[in-house]
N, C-alpha and C positions, 0 to 999 in steps of 0.2 A: 368464561376465558377471563384470563385477566390484561391489566392497560399493557401488558408488552407485548401479549401474544396479538390485540387488538394491533398495533403498531407495527409487527413483524410483519403481520396481512396485509394491511394496507400498504408497506413497503414492499412487499413481494410483488404486490399485484403491480404494481406503477412499474418496479424492473421487468415483469413480464410482457405489461402493455409496451415498452420500452425497446426489450428485447426484441420480440415479435415484428415489431416493422423492420427489425435489422437483416434477422436472420431466424428460422425455425430452430438452428443447432446451435447455437451462439449458447454456453451455460456463462451466467455470473455471479461471482464469487460477492457473497456480503460480510464485508469487515466493519464491523460495530464498534465503532468509536467508543473506550467507555475513559478517556482520560480524565471527563468531569464528574464522575456518579463512585461509588463504592462499590468495595467488593459485592456487598448485598445486591445491589440492583445486579451486579456482571450475573451473578449466580442464581435471579428472578430470569434475567433472559435467557442466559442456559436454559434454563425448565421449560421456558417457550418454544426451546427449540435452535437456539442458536448458539455455536459453536464456534464462530473467531472473533477476536477481539485486538483489537488494537490500541497502543500507548504511544505518549510522545515523548515522555519521560522517562530514561531508564529506572529512578529508583522504585517510581510508582507502580511500573511494570515488574520488576520484583516484586515490591510490598504485595502486591494482586495475586500474583502466580502463587508466594508463600500461600497465601490466607486459603487461595482455592487448588490448592495440590491435590487435593480430592476429587478434582474433577476435572473430565478429557481437555482440556479446554488446547485453544490453539493458539498462541500470541505471535502480533504482529506489533512490529517498532518500525511506527511511523515519521517520529521527529526526527526533529535533525541532532547530528550523531558528532556530541564531539570527541576527539580524540584521547583523553581522559575517562571515559566514560566506554569506552569500547570493549575494556576487559572484564569490568561489571554486567558488560550486556551479554557478551558472549557466553558468560555465567548461565544466564538463563535460558530455556529450552523453549529458543525462539524461532517458530518455523519461519520467519519471513521477513528481513526489513527493508523498507521499500524505499527508505531515506539516503544512500548513497549515491551522495552529491560529485563525486570525481575519483580521477584513477588515484589521486596521492592518498584519497581517504580507503579505497579498494586497495592499495598496497599494505596501507596501516595494516587494516582486518585481518589482510591473507597472513601477514605478518604474526600477528597475536592468535589466528587461528592453529599456524604450523608450531607454536609453542605450544598451544594446548591441544597437538594428535585431533582437533575439532574442521569440521565442513558448518557451512551455513550457506543460506538462502539468500539472496541478493536481488533487488532491481536497482537500476541506474536512473536517481531521477534525472531528470528534464526539464527544464527553466524555458519551456516552450514560448509564456506570456514574458518571458521577457527582462520580465520584475524585478527589482534593487532588491524589493521585499521578498523573493523568492530564492530559494538554493537550488543548484543545480547546475548541469552541463549546459551548454550554447545547444539550442539544435544545430546547429552546425556543424558543429564538431561529437556529435550525438555515436554518430556512427561508429566515427575511429574510437574516443575513448569506451565506448562500450567492447570492440571489438580489442584492444590491449587490455582491460582488464577479463575477456576471456580468454587470452593466450600465456598472461602472465601473472596471473593469480591462481594459481594452481586449489587455494583449499577453498574458494569462491565457486558456489553455485551459481551463476548468474541464467536468471531466470526471464526476465524482461526487461520492461521500462515503468515508470511513476513522473504524474506530475499533475501542478494542479493547476484549475483551470483560471484563464485570465481575472483579475481584480477588479471585473467591472460589470455596469448595470447594463452595459450592450454585449446583449444574448450572442451578436455576430462576433465581436472581439472573441470573448470566451471559446464560441463554437471553432473558432482560426486556432486558436491556443491547442485545442482536442486535436484537430486534424494535425497538428502539426507532428504531436505527439504519437498518433496514429500510424503516418506514413513513415514515420523513424520504425516505431515495432514494426509493421511489415515488411520492411526493407529488413529486419534482423531475424524474421521468425527459421531464413534459410540456415543462419548462424543457432538455431536453439531457443528463441527468446517466445513464451508459452504467455506469458504474463503480460497485459497492459492495464496498471493501474491507472484511472482515472477518475473522478467526479465524485462529489463529496455531497453534503446533504442540499445544497442552494443549486445543484447542477448535475446531480450523479442521473437523472433521463437525458440532459442533452449528451454527455459521456459516451451513457451505452450506445445512444443513435450515433456518435462518434467511432465506435468499434471498441469502445472500452469492457474489457471482461474483469475487470474487479472491482469494487467502488466503495469508500470509507463512510459509515455514516454513521456521526453521534447522535447530533440534536434531534434529528427528526425521528431515530428510535426513542429517545432518553429523555425528551424535554416537552 
């Protein structure tokens, strides 16, 4: 068993433990955040069984996607998306964009998709921690923004929500930020929301306990 198989096994063991405390039926998807590693390391993790990988820079995603085009990888974009990078991202075969931070950005993406004759899967990012350093819509207007995107952006497949936990050492504050996002996700299920992407290397077990069904892990796996 190589080092990546060991790390994946250890992560899945923790995911399973957290998951079964919440629900026997919940399925948790792992997105391996490969932003700080090479294509070679992505390939090694693929050989260990991982399929979904996340990048936060369009240029880096394009580079790795090209270098590993022979592998059936599922690419996720998890970084802040600048409007001048939208076309370049849409030219990639991206499985899911996690970081649509506003209705105005969604409109811009939709416009470019229309021109390209494409559709793309997207999550609405919610700034449930209400921190200036984080992107996303405020929780108070998240439902309204979500429904506006749903009704006005016909080329976007809106699949759910994403957020980052509060940047705090206080576990209770982190939990509250996750719970706020999950509450919004619950209310949007009747409108087709199926993905609640919460949890990174430092807090993914807590995120799962709060209802996350997709976690984004980098350092836990790669370092």
